[in-house]
Backbone as JSON, one array per atom type, in Angstrom:
{
  "sequence": "MADEKRFAVLIDADNVSEKYVKFILDEISNDGIATIKRIYGDWTKPTMSSWKNVLLDNSITPIQQYGYTTGKNATDSAMIIDAMDILYAGNIEGFSIVSSDSDFTRLASRLRESGMYVVGMGEKKTPNAFIAACNKFKYLEILAQTPILTDDQPSEAAVEQVSGLDHTSLNEVRNTIRTIVDETSDDDGWAALGDVGNILNKRYPDFDVRNYGFKKLTPFINSLKVFEIRCSRSKDGHVRLIFVREKGRRGSKS",
  "N": [[0.83, -1.07, -0.06], [0.37, 2.29, -0.81], [0.5, 4.06, 1.42], [1.83, 2.83, 3.4], [3.99, 2.99, 6.12], [7.77, 3.55, 5.84], [10.4, 1.72, 6.99], [13.53, 1.57, 9.14], [15.12, -0.98, 10.16], [17.32, -1.77, 12.67], [19.39, -3.88, 14.23], [20.8, -4.95, 17.18], [23.16, -7.2, 17.57], [24.74, -8.1, 19.76], [22.81, -8.32, 21.77], [20.52, -9.91, 20.77], [19.36, -12.82, 19.76], [19.95, -14.95, 16.83], [17.53, -16.64, 16.59], [15.39, -14.95, 16.5], [15.13, -13.27, 14.45], [13.21, -13.8, 12.29], [10.7, -13.61, 13.42], [11.07, -11.03, 14.17], [10.95, -9.35, 11.5], [8.64, -10.49, 10.56], [6.96, -9.25, 12.49], [7.2, -6.24, 12.1], [6.43, -5.85, 9.7], [3.66, -5.75, 9.94], [3.34, -3.01, 10.68], [4.56, -1.56, 8.78], [7.16, -1.52, 6.02], [9.89, -2.76, 5.72], [12.55, -1.08, 4.85], [15.35, -0.45, 5.11], [17.46, -2.69, 6.68], [19.66, -3.4, 8.57], [22.19, -5.1, 10.99], [24.21, -5.39, 13.9], [27.6, -5.79, 15.01], [30.48, -7.7, 16.04], [31.87, -9.18, 13.65], [33.86, -10.8, 13.47], [34.22, -12.43, 15.23], [34.18, -16.1, 16.43], [31.88, -16.83, 17.48], [29.82, -15.52, 16.09], [29.3, -16.77, 13.75], [27.11, -18.41, 13.55], [25.45, -16.84, 12.53], [25.25, -16.05, 9.47], [23.7, -17.62, 7.5], [21.29, -16.91, 8.28], [21.29, -13.99, 7.9], [21.65, -13.69, 5.34], [19.4, -15.23, 4.33], [17.62, -13.5, 4.9], [18.17, -10.83, 3.75], [19.58, -9.16, 5.14], [22.02, -6.64, 6.13], [24.77, -6.93, 7.44], [26.84, -4.78, 9.65], [29.94, -4.36, 10.54], [31.85, -3.86, 13.63], [34.25, -3.47, 15.58], [35.51, -4.23, 18.9], [36.74, -1.7, 20.59], [37.69, -1.03, 23.04], [38.04, -2.71, 25.95], [35.01, -3.38, 27.93], [33.45, -1.16, 26.78], [30.98, -0.52, 25.03], [31.07, -0.47, 21.71], [29.23, -1.41, 19.66], [26.69, -0.3, 20.38], [27.37, 2.57, 19.86], [27.72, 2.7, 17.36], [25.44, 1.94, 15.98], [23.69, 3.89, 16.95], [25.06, 6.16, 15.74], [24.56, 5.71, 13.08], [21.69, 5.19, 13.02], [20.95, 8.23, 13.43], [22.21, 9.45, 11.08], [20.66, 7.98, 9.26], [18.27, 8.99, 9.91], [18.41, 11.94, 9.14], [18.82, 11.75, 6.41], [16.08, 11.59, 5.87], [14.15, 9.53, 4.27], [12.76, 7.77, 5.38], [10.03, 6.63, 7.41], [9.67, 5.62, 9.83], [11.48, 3.71, 12.86], [12.71, 0.6, 13.7], [14.06, -0.81, 16.85], [16.03, -2.94, 17.87], [16.89, -4.76, 20.65], [17.85, -5.19, 24.03], [19.04, -3.54, 25.52], [19.34, -0.82, 27.79], [20.78, 1.45, 26.87], [19.77, 2.53, 24.46], [17.67, 4.1, 25.48], [17.8, 6.96, 24.94], [18.04, 7.45, 22.16], [15.87, 6.25, 21.32], [14.15, 8.28, 22.17], [14.93, 11.04, 21.16], [14.61, 10.27, 18.31], [11.51, 10.05, 18.29], [10.86, 12.35, 19.12], [11.5, 13.78, 16.6], [9.69, 13.2, 15.08], [9.38, 10.47, 14.19], [8.03, 7.04, 14.18], [8.33, 4.58, 16.44], [9.34, 1.3, 16.93], [10.32, -0.77, 19.37], [12.01, -3.66, 20.08], [12.6, -6.69, 22.34], [14.13, -8.69, 24.67], [12.58, -10.05, 27.51], [13.85, -8.99, 29.84], [14.33, -6.32, 29.46], [15.18, -2.78, 29.82], [12.56, -0.56, 31.72], [12.56, 1.95, 30.98], [13.88, 2.08, 28.46], [11.44, 0.59, 27.0], [9.25, 2.39, 27.83], [10.37, 4.63, 26.18], [9.51, 4.09, 23.79], [6.98, 4.27, 20.73], [5.78, 1.99, 20.64], [6.25, -1.51, 22.02], [7.78, -4.64, 21.78], [7.86, -7.98, 23.12], [10.39, -10.16, 22.49], [10.3, -12.89, 23.29], [7.5, -13.42, 23.1], [6.72, -13.1, 20.47], [7.94, -15.2, 19.21], [6.58, -17.11, 20.08], [3.79, -17.04, 19.22], [2.46, -19.17, 17.76], [1.23, -20.63, 19.71], [-0.96, -19.79, 20.74], [-4.49, -18.54, 20.95], [-7.41, -17.76, 19.39], [-9.63, -17.73, 21.17], [-9.76, -18.67, 24.26], [-6.74, -18.58, 26.11], [-4.38, -21.23, 25.85], [-3.21, -23.56, 28.42], [-0.42, -24.09, 28.22], [0.4, -21.54, 26.93], [-0.4, -19.75, 28.99], [1.6, -20.03, 30.78], [3.85, -19.78, 29.15], [4.04, -17.1, 29.07], [3.88, -16.29, 31.52], [6.2, -15.22, 32.91], [6.83, -12.96, 31.94], [7.5, -9.28, 32.72], [5.45, -7.4, 32.33], [2.52, -4.93, 32.25], [0.18, -5.44, 34.74], [-2.68, -7.45, 34.83], [-4.74, -6.65, 36.06], [-4.44, -3.92, 36.14], [-4.57, -3.18, 33.48], [-7.1, -3.73, 32.84], [-8.55, -1.94, 34.7], [-7.92, 0.41, 33.65], [-8.89, 0.23, 30.85], [-11.66, 0.26, 31.47], [-11.5, 3.04, 32.43], [-10.99, 4.5, 29.73], [-12.99, 3.49, 28.14], [-14.94, 4.92, 29.61], [-14.36, 7.47, 29.15], [-14.28, 7.74, 26.0], [-16.82, 6.68, 25.49], [-20.53, 6.89, 23.81], [-23.46, 8.5, 24.49], [-24.91, 6.17, 25.48], [-23.17, 4.62, 26.75], [-21.28, 3.04, 25.05], [-18.36, 2.43, 23.37], [-15.9, 2.66, 20.54], [-14.06, -0.18, 19.96], [-12.04, -0.38, 18.34], [-10.58, 2.48, 18.96], [-10.52, 2.46, 21.52], [-8.74, 0.35, 21.88], [-6.26, 1.51, 20.47], [-5.69, 3.85, 21.91], [-5.12, 2.36, 24.45], [-2.78, 1.29, 23.65], [-1.12, 3.5, 23.5], [-0.89, 4.49, 25.95], [0.36, 2.32, 27.23], [3.25, 1.19, 25.94], [4.06, -1.28, 25.89], [1.77, -3.05, 25.62], [-0.01, -5.46, 24.56], [-1.91, -7.92, 23.45], [-1.12, -10.78, 23.25], [0.78, -10.73, 24.96], [-0.82, -11.89, 27.28], [-1.79, -14.62, 26.41], [-3.47, -14.44, 24.23], [-4.76, -13.79, 20.94], [-6.16, -11.99, 19.62], [-7.86, -8.65, 20.18], [-10.75, -8.41, 20.78], [-11.51, -11.06, 22.19], [-9.75, -11.03, 24.07], [-10.75, -8.9, 25.78], [-13.31, -9.71, 26.35], [-12.55, -11.78, 27.93], [-11.89, -10.8, 30.43], [-14.37, -10.28, 31.76], [-15.85, -8.03, 32.69], [-17.07, -6.59, 30.7], [-19.03, -6.06, 27.83], [-19.79, -6.78, 24.42], [-20.62, -5.3, 21.33], [-21.49, -6.16, 18.12], [-21.73, -4.54, 14.8], [-22.96, -3.64, 11.4], [-21.38, -1.27, 8.94], [-23.07, 1.54, 7.06], [-22.76, 0.74, 4.41], [-22.19, -1.88, 4.65], [-19.92, -3.32, 4.75], [-17.64, -2.88, 6.13], [-16.92, -4.04, 9.53], [-18.28, -3.26, 12.6], [-16.9, -2.96, 16.04], [-18.12, -2.53, 19.3], [-17.67, -1.65, 22.46], [-18.65, -2.12, 26.07], [-19.08, -1.23, 29.53], [-20.13, -3.51, 31.7], [-23.52, -3.65, 32.87], [-23.9, -1.05, 32.44], [-26.25, 1.47, 31.67], [-28.5, 3.61, 29.84], [-28.15, 7.48, 29.49], [-25.42, 9.38, 29.8], [-24.68, 10.96, 32.83]],
  "CA": [[0.06, -0.03, -0.07], [1.14, 3.51, -0.88], [0.68, 4.81, 2.69], [2.55, 2.08, 4.58], [5.52, 3.65, 6.6], [8.8, 2.75, 5.59], [10.91, 1.41, 8.49], [14.88, 0.88, 9.06], [15.09, -2.09, 11.26], [18.38, -1.8, 13.36], [19.26, -4.95, 15.27], [21.99, -5.1, 18.1], [23.33, -8.59, 17.77], [25.35, -8.54, 21.07], [21.69, -8.74, 22.87], [19.7, -10.37, 20.3], [19.79, -14.17, 19.13], [19.45, -15.19, 15.57], [16.43, -17.35, 16.38], [14.2, -14.18, 16.56], [15.08, -12.62, 13.12], [12.18, -14.04, 10.88], [9.6, -13.01, 14.01], [11.3, -9.71, 13.88], [10.68, -8.74, 10.34], [7.21, -10.29, 10.41], [6.37, -8.25, 13.3], [7.5, -5.17, 11.51], [5.64, -5.94, 8.47], [2.31, -5.54, 10.53], [3.44, -1.61, 10.58], [4.93, -0.83, 7.25], [7.8, -2.14, 5.31], [11.57, -2.65, 6.24], [13.43, -0.69, 3.87], [16.62, -0.69, 5.62], [17.64, -3.81, 7.65], [21.07, -3.38, 9.25], [22.33, -5.52, 12.19], [25.68, -4.36, 14.21], [28.22, -6.63, 15.86], [31.86, -7.63, 15.61], [31.42, -10.43, 13.03], [34.98, -11.71, 13.23], [34.08, -13.51, 16.48], [33.63, -17.49, 15.73], [30.51, -17.33, 17.92], [28.82, -14.95, 15.41], [29.05, -17.31, 12.47], [25.59, -18.81, 13.09], [24.39, -15.77, 12.07], [25.49, -16.07, 8.48], [22.65, -18.15, 6.87], [20.05, -16.05, 8.61], [21.34, -12.51, 7.1], [21.78, -14.02, 3.74], [18.14, -15.46, 3.82], [16.52, -12.19, 5.25], [18.6, -9.66, 3.17], [20.25, -8.15, 6.27], [23.13, -6.18, 6.02], [25.64, -7.0, 8.87], [27.62, -3.95, 10.02], [31.17, -4.58, 11.37], [31.84, -3.03, 14.58], [35.32, -3.75, 16.55], [35.39, -3.72, 20.36], [38.13, -1.01, 20.84], [37.99, -0.96, 24.39], [37.15, -3.59, 26.98], [34.08, -2.58, 28.71], [32.64, -0.23, 26.0], [30.01, -0.98, 23.78], [31.06, 0.26, 20.28], [28.31, -1.6, 18.65], [25.5, 0.69, 20.51], [27.82, 3.49, 19.7], [27.58, 2.34, 15.82], [23.75, 1.84, 15.83], [23.04, 5.3, 17.37], [25.22, 7.11, 14.61], [23.63, 5.1, 11.78], [19.92, 6.04, 13.24], [20.96, 9.53, 13.17], [22.45, 9.52, 9.45], [19.22, 7.46, 8.35], [16.55, 10.23, 10.14], [18.45, 13.03, 8.5], [18.34, 11.53, 5.23], [14.49, 11.56, 5.24], [13.8, 8.36, 3.27], [11.92, 6.7, 6.29], [8.79, 7.45, 8.4], [9.63, 4.82, 11.59], [12.47, 2.8, 13.24], [12.72, -0.57, 14.76], [15.42, -0.66, 17.25], [16.04, -4.5, 18.34], [17.89, -4.53, 21.87], [17.54, -5.33, 25.33], [19.82, -2.76, 26.14], [18.65, 0.44, 27.93], [21.64, 2.42, 26.24], [19.2, 3.17, 23.37], [16.55, 4.82, 25.51], [17.64, 8.4, 24.56], [17.99, 7.33, 21.07], [14.12, 6.06, 20.66], [13.0, 9.43, 22.57], [15.08, 11.45, 20.25], [13.76, 9.67, 17.33], [10.29, 10.57, 18.26], [10.97, 14.11, 18.95], [11.85, 14.08, 15.14], [8.43, 12.78, 14.42], [9.45, 9.06, 13.79], [7.3, 6.2, 14.59], [9.51, 3.96, 16.92], [8.85, 0.19, 17.41], [11.21, -1.57, 20.12], [11.83, -5.03, 20.44], [13.67, -6.93, 23.31], [13.8, -9.85, 25.62], [11.94, -9.74, 28.98], [14.93, -8.22, 30.59], [14.55, -5.05, 28.81], [14.52, -1.96, 31.45], [11.52, -0.07, 31.4], [12.87, 3.35, 30.55], [13.74, 1.83, 27.18], [9.99, 0.39, 26.5], [8.34, 3.6, 27.94], [10.84, 5.6, 25.18], [9.08, 3.89, 22.19], [5.81, 4.19, 20.56], [5.21, 0.35, 20.87], [7.22, -2.31, 22.37], [7.48, -5.99, 21.48], [8.74, -9.02, 23.84], [10.67, -11.31, 21.35], [9.77, -14.29, 23.75], [6.01, -13.55, 23.06], [6.78, -13.33, 19.02], [8.32, -16.31, 19.15], [5.57, -18.32, 20.89], [2.55, -16.84, 18.65], [1.67, -20.1, 16.94], [0.55, -21.65, 20.47], [-2.05, -18.48, 21.07], [-5.88, -18.94, 20.54], [-8.41, -16.45, 19.33], [-10.8, -17.5, 22.24], [-9.08, -18.47, 25.31], [-5.29, -19.0, 25.87], [-4.18, -22.72, 26.66], [-2.32, -23.76, 29.63], [0.85, -23.87, 27.6], [0.33, -20.33, 26.72], [-0.32, -18.97, 30.11], [2.65, -20.66, 31.19], [5.05, -19.24, 28.83], [3.96, -15.76, 29.03], [3.79, -15.86, 32.89], [7.41, -14.82, 33.27], [7.3, -11.38, 31.64], [7.29, -8.31, 33.54], [4.62, -6.66, 31.63], [1.64, -4.37, 32.79], [-0.53, -6.32, 35.24], [-3.92, -7.52, 34.11], [-5.72, -5.71, 37.04], [-4.14, -2.42, 35.75], [-5.13, -3.17, 32.46], [-8.75, -4.02, 33.35], [-9.1, -0.57, 35.24], [-7.3, 1.53, 32.44], [-10.05, -0.12, 29.77], [-12.77, 0.92, 32.01], [-11.27, 4.61, 32.08], [-10.87, 4.88, 28.16], [-14.48, 3.27, 27.61], [-15.74, 5.91, 30.03], [-13.96, 8.75, 28.61], [-14.74, 7.95, 24.69], [-18.11, 6.41, 24.9], [-21.25, 7.92, 23.51], [-24.41, 8.62, 25.58], [-25.53, 4.79, 26.03], [-21.99, 3.93, 27.24], [-20.76, 2.1, 24.02], [-17.24, 3.13, 22.93], [-15.43, 1.92, 19.59], [-13.33, -1.2, 20.39], [-10.67, 0.21, 17.72], [-10.45, 3.83, 19.48], [-9.98, 1.62, 23.04], [-7.16, -0.22, 21.33], [-5.39, 2.71, 20.09], [-5.44, 4.7, 23.33], [-4.26, 1.78, 25.18], [-1.28, 1.11, 23.38], [-0.27, 4.8, 23.72], [-0.62, 4.39, 27.61], [1.45, 1.18, 27.64], [3.8, 0.93, 24.9], [4.16, -2.71, 25.88], [0.85, -3.6, 25.79], [0.07, -6.49, 23.46], [-2.78, -9.2, 23.99], [-0.3, -12.03, 23.15], [1.34, -10.92, 26.39], [-1.63, -12.36, 28.03], [-2.06, -15.41, 25.8], [-4.43, -14.04, 23.24], [-4.31, -13.55, 19.49], [-6.91, -10.78, 19.15], [-8.37, -8.05, 21.2], [-11.83, -8.59, 21.27], [-11.51, -12.18, 23.02], [-9.25, -10.37, 25.47], [-11.92, -8.05, 26.34], [-14.58, -10.68, 26.95], [-12.19, -12.73, 29.05], [-11.97, -9.74, 31.72], [-15.58, -10.45, 32.53], [-16.49, -6.85, 32.9], [-17.28, -5.74, 29.46], [-19.97, -6.6, 26.88], [-19.21, -6.36, 23.28], [-21.66, -5.46, 20.38], [-21.28, -5.69, 16.46], [-22.3, -4.14, 13.76], [-21.76, -3.21, 10.18], [-21.23, 0.12, 8.56], [-23.95, 1.62, 6.39], [-22.45, -0.22, 3.05], [-22.48, -3.3, 4.82], [-18.57, -4.04, 4.12], [-17.0, -2.84, 7.68], [-17.65, -4.88, 10.57], [-17.89, -2.18, 13.62], [-17.01, -3.35, 17.4], [-18.26, -1.73, 20.41], [-17.64, -2.16, 23.89], [-19.31, -1.17, 27.01], [-18.99, -1.98, 30.71], [-21.45, -4.54, 31.98], [-24.64, -2.97, 33.78], [-24.02, 0.19, 32.13], [-27.45, 1.66, 30.77], [-29.1, 5.1, 29.74], [-27.26, 8.26, 29.38], [-24.27, 9.83, 30.74], [-25.2, 12.35, 33.55]],
  "C": [[0.93, 1.32, 0.02], [1.31, 4.17, 0.45], [1.15, 4.2, 3.6], [3.82, 2.83, 5.0], [6.78, 2.76, 6.06], [9.73, 2.75, 7.14], [12.56, 1.0, 8.3], [14.67, 0.42, 10.22], [16.82, -2.31, 11.79], [18.67, -2.74, 14.49], [20.72, -5.13, 16.05], [22.06, -6.7, 18.37], [24.27, -8.96, 19.09], [23.98, -8.78, 22.1], [20.69, -9.53, 21.97], [20.16, -12.02, 19.62], [19.47, -14.2, 17.49], [18.18, -15.84, 15.68], [14.99, -16.47, 16.08], [14.28, -13.4, 15.3], [13.9, -12.78, 12.25], [10.98, -13.23, 11.71], [9.58, -11.52, 13.97], [10.63, -8.78, 12.76], [9.32, -9.01, 10.08], [6.51, -9.36, 11.23], [6.11, -6.81, 12.71], [6.58, -4.96, 10.2], [3.91, -5.66, 8.65], [2.33, -3.62, 10.3], [3.83, -0.89, 9.38], [6.13, -1.8, 6.51], [9.39, -1.76, 5.64], [12.44, -2.29, 4.93], [14.93, -0.7, 3.78], [16.83, -1.73, 6.82], [19.1, -4.06, 7.81], [21.52, -4.12, 10.86], [24.3, -5.57, 12.24], [26.13, -5.62, 15.15], [29.79, -6.92, 15.5], [31.78, -9.08, 15.18], [32.92, -11.36, 13.04], [35.21, -12.82, 14.69], [33.52, -15.01, 16.16], [32.34, -17.32, 16.28], [29.47, -16.6, 16.98], [28.52, -15.9, 14.03], [27.78, -18.25, 12.33], [24.88, -17.71, 12.53], [24.32, -15.75, 10.35], [24.39, -16.49, 7.56], [21.4, -17.42, 7.02], [20.21, -14.5, 8.05], [21.02, -12.8, 5.67], [20.15, -14.24, 3.57], [16.96, -14.14, 4.1], [17.08, -10.86, 4.5], [18.88, -8.62, 4.08], [21.46, -7.72, 6.16], [24.0, -6.03, 7.27], [26.72, -5.7, 8.83], [28.8, -4.41, 10.96], [31.65, -3.61, 12.28], [32.9, -3.87, 15.68], [34.67, -3.6, 17.92], [36.79, -3.11, 20.56], [38.69, -1.02, 22.09], [37.25, -1.74, 25.27], [36.2, -2.73, 28.0], [33.52, -1.84, 28.22], [31.87, -1.09, 25.06], [29.88, -0.31, 22.45], [29.72, -0.23, 19.37], [27.0, -0.52, 18.94], [25.94, 2.05, 19.73], [27.15, 3.64, 17.96], [26.22, 2.56, 15.23], [23.37, 3.39, 15.98], [23.59, 6.45, 16.19], [24.75, 7.01, 13.36], [22.03, 5.58, 11.94], [20.23, 7.43, 12.98], [21.2, 10.14, 11.41], [20.92, 9.38, 8.69], [18.18, 8.57, 8.61], [17.03, 11.26, 9.61], [18.46, 12.91, 6.91], [17.09, 11.76, 4.64], [13.98, 10.69, 4.59], [12.91, 7.75, 4.07], [11.04, 7.42, 7.15], [9.02, 6.41, 9.97], [11.01, 4.1, 11.45], [11.84, 1.63, 14.05], [14.0, -0.9, 15.43], [15.34, -2.06, 18.29], [16.97, -4.57, 19.34], [17.21, -4.72, 23.33], [18.11, -4.21, 26.02], [19.02, -1.48, 26.43], [19.63, 1.89, 27.49], [20.86, 3.31, 24.94], [18.02, 3.9, 23.75], [16.45, 6.23, 25.04], [17.54, 8.46, 22.87], [16.39, 7.23, 20.55], [13.59, 7.57, 21.01], [13.79, 10.54, 21.35], [14.64, 11.05, 18.72], [12.51, 10.04, 17.32], [10.04, 11.96, 18.26], [11.03, 14.34, 17.67], [10.73, 13.79, 14.31], [8.28, 11.12, 13.89], [8.78, 8.33, 14.7], [8.22, 5.06, 15.17], [9.24, 2.56, 17.56], [10.41, -0.31, 18.11], [10.9, -2.8, 20.1], [13.09, -5.48, 21.35], [13.16, -8.18, 23.85], [13.27, -9.06, 26.92], [12.64, -8.74, 29.72], [15.15, -6.7, 30.28], [14.04, -3.95, 30.07], [13.43, -1.05, 30.7], [11.69, 1.63, 30.97], [13.0, 3.12, 28.86], [12.31, 1.49, 26.73], [9.29, 1.67, 26.75], [8.72, 5.04, 26.51], [10.21, 5.3, 23.87], [7.44, 3.81, 22.07], [4.97, 2.99, 20.82], [6.44, -0.69, 21.08], [6.84, -3.67, 22.17], [8.41, -6.87, 22.35], [9.04, -10.14, 22.81], [10.22, -12.83, 21.71], [8.25, -14.33, 22.99], [5.88, -13.59, 21.28], [7.1, -14.51, 18.67], [7.28, -17.55, 19.38], [4.06, -18.21, 20.26], [1.8, -18.03, 18.22], [1.13, -21.05, 18.3], [-0.96, -20.72, 21.2], [-3.23, -19.0, 20.43], [-6.76, -17.41, 20.53], [-9.58, -16.66, 20.56], [-10.1, -17.5, 23.77], [-7.8, -19.26, 25.52], [-5.12, -20.39, 26.58], [-3.35, -22.48, 27.97], [-1.09, -23.66, 29.51], [1.16, -22.19, 27.67], [0.38, -19.2, 27.62], [0.87, -18.99, 30.5], [4.13, -19.77, 30.83], [5.15, -17.8, 28.73], [4.04, -15.3, 30.64], [4.93, -15.13, 33.52], [7.63, -13.5, 32.83], [7.05, -10.26, 32.56], [6.65, -6.92, 32.98], [3.28, -5.93, 32.55], [0.51, -5.41, 33.46], [-2.01, -6.46, 34.75], [-5.24, -6.87, 34.68], [-5.66, -4.16, 36.59], [-4.66, -2.48, 34.49], [-6.61, -3.03, 32.35], [-9.29, -2.46, 33.67], [-8.56, 0.51, 34.01], [-8.66, 1.3, 31.2], [-11.12, 0.37, 30.15], [-12.6, 2.5, 31.76], [-11.63, 5.12, 30.78], [-12.35, 4.7, 27.76], [-15.17, 4.47, 28.15], [-15.62, 7.14, 29.26], [-14.27, 8.95, 26.93], [-16.0, 7.21, 24.15], [-19.04, 7.17, 24.58], [-22.37, 7.66, 24.97], [-25.15, 7.37, 26.24], [-24.28, 3.85, 26.62], [-20.99, 3.19, 26.23], [-19.5, 2.99, 23.58], [-16.72, 1.85, 21.74], [-14.35, 1.23, 20.08], [-11.72, -0.37, 19.7], [-9.87, 1.12, 18.42], [-9.96, 3.18, 21.06], [-8.81, 0.98, 22.74], [-5.86, 0.5, 21.26], [-4.57, 3.48, 21.3], [-4.68, 3.8, 24.38], [-3.0, 1.42, 24.87], [-0.41, 2.6, 23.35], [0.21, 4.9, 25.11], [0.21, 3.35, 27.77], [1.98, 0.68, 26.12], [3.77, -0.73, 24.52], [2.96, -3.58, 25.63], [0.47, -4.87, 24.29], [-0.86, -7.69, 24.14], [-2.15, -10.22, 24.0], [0.54, -11.99, 24.56], [0.27, -11.74, 27.5], [-2.35, -13.59, 27.44], [-3.16, -15.37, 24.85], [-3.81, -13.75, 21.92], [-4.91, -12.03, 18.83], [-7.52, -9.91, 20.45], [-9.65, -8.01, 21.86], [-12.23, -9.99, 22.15], [-10.81, -11.96, 24.49], [-10.42, -9.6, 26.2], [-13.06, -8.73, 27.1], [-13.89, -11.4, 28.11], [-11.81, -11.68, 30.24], [-13.3, -9.55, 32.38], [-16.3, -9.23, 33.03], [-17.18, -6.1, 31.48], [-18.31, -6.55, 28.63], [-19.66, -6.03, 25.52], [-20.42, -6.24, 21.94], [-21.15, -5.11, 18.87], [-21.93, -5.36, 15.5], [-21.72, -3.81, 12.39], [-22.16, -1.86, 9.71], [-22.49, 0.31, 7.04], [-23.83, 0.66, 4.8], [-22.17, -1.36, 3.23], [-20.83, -4.05, 5.0], [-17.58, -3.94, 5.41], [-17.65, -3.46, 8.68], [-17.33, -3.55, 11.92], [-17.92, -2.83, 14.83], [-17.06, -2.49, 18.28], [-18.14, -2.21, 21.71], [-18.01, -1.21, 25.04], [-19.22, -1.93, 28.49], [-20.3, -2.37, 31.25], [-22.34, -3.48, 32.98], [-24.71, -1.37, 33.65], [-25.36, 0.56, 31.47], [-28.09, 3.11, 30.8], [-27.83, 6.15, 29.43], [-26.3, 8.64, 30.36], [-24.94, 11.02, 31.35], [-24.2, 13.65, 33.07]]
}
């Protein structure tokens, strides 16, 4: 589509396993097109040899960065410099910073200040500061486990696999949804589910129904047991509209 965002995907090989690469690229395709794909590390190390086929298969450009000084992460500096060069070139609308390192917090903030849409991806050990600096953040463990998820109720395996994530608590999410529905609803208490989801993502960059074992927002909302769902069609009959309201809510707003 002509209006899809063009993304620069920058991967920190020091903090990411090659097993996640396919999931990273598949996920960013939901937001736009990965026009720039680069990965940073010291490729002279024998431990990096397992990356070769993955990079070739996914057309990712490896950027060589030697560790000049013990204890200093030269890879981070190279990624930051490249990100700013790409920003000033003006050929993309978004960045995906793939790392679990808090050193990229300021970079994510700076890119957003310049109007970029920033998608962060990292493991569950990622510091909250980096997560909060992104428009959206995805846990790599969750992306790699999506085949076990369900449209209805999460399986015991799904719940077990996501239980170790330090994401926003279910109770906090439930209360926030209540607030959003109240703030955006019509006189009868109905709010558009799409609007609720968009606002929820803005308030919690790491919010993803997959964190709780679901694939879609509607069954996740249903699982909270405090909301009712109503579906309808647009006037032309082609668009399915979904609305949500807190149970027990009737009549007009006061």
